[in-house]
N, C-alpha and C positions, 0 to 999 in steps of 0.2 A: 504494500500500500504506500502511496506517495503521501508524505506528511507535509502539509502546507502551513506556513506561518499563520497563526490566528485560529487554527482548527481546534475545536473543543472535543476532547476524546474521553470516552467512558467505556466500561465493560460490564457484563452481567455478573462477573465474579468478585466485584469490589465496589464500594461506594465512592472510591477515589475518582476524581475528575482532574484532567490536566489540559493545559493550553500549550500549543507548540509556539515557542518563542523563537527558536532558530531551527530551520529545517535541516534534515540529514543530507549529507552529500550523496548518499546512495539510498535506493529504495530498500525497505526491509519491513519485517513485521514487528510491531510494538505490542507487548503483552503486559498485563498487570494482573497479579495474583493467578497466573496460569491461563487467563483468558485473553483473546485478541481484543485490542481496543478499536473502537469505531466512532464515527461522528454521529451515528444514529442514536435516537433515544432508546434506552434499554431499561429493563426492570432488573434489579439486583436479586438474583435467585438465592445465592448464598455467598458468604464471605469466604472465598477460597484463599489460598496462599498461606504460607507459614513463614515467609521471610519478613524482612524489615517493613514496617508500616510506611505508608505515604503520608508525609507531614504537610499540613496546610501552609502555604506561602513559601515553601522551599523550591529551589530550582534543581532539577535533576539533569545530568549531562552524560553523554557518551562521547568520550574523547576521540575514539576511532572514527566516528561518522560526523561529529560536530553537532549532533542533535541536542537541543536544550528544551526542557519542558518546565512549566510552572504549575505546581499543584494548587488547584482552586478549591478542592474538597479533599478531606483526609479519607483514608480507608486502608484496606489490606493491600499489601504489596508482595513482592517487589516489582518494580518496573524493569522490563527486559526488552532490549532491542537487538535483533539478530543473534540471540543467544548470550548477549553480554548484559549483565546487570548494570543499570544506571546508578551513578553515585550522586550524592548531594554536592552541589557546587559550593565551594568555600567563598566567603566574603572577601572582596578585594581589600588589601591593606592600604590605608591612607598614609600619606606622608606626615611625619611628626611636625607639629607646629611649635616653634620656640618663641 
């Protein structure tokens, strides 16, 4: 599936919802809690996944593809793109002011 900037994605296996901030350089499948993510409205059947939960307001990235997502709703995780688990993006360090 081609992920476009601004797409709101959800899955029937988690209450988590994400928005694409930066598109991936390559096409691939994005999964959350073991279920494929889609732009369609879905009903959460059960909270799958036993990995790390998706945290509200955090950015998740895949360094290999450049994909960056923003979590707009929390839920079961993990987020996986092409078999690689996405990590939480760390905050940028600011220069010290003297």
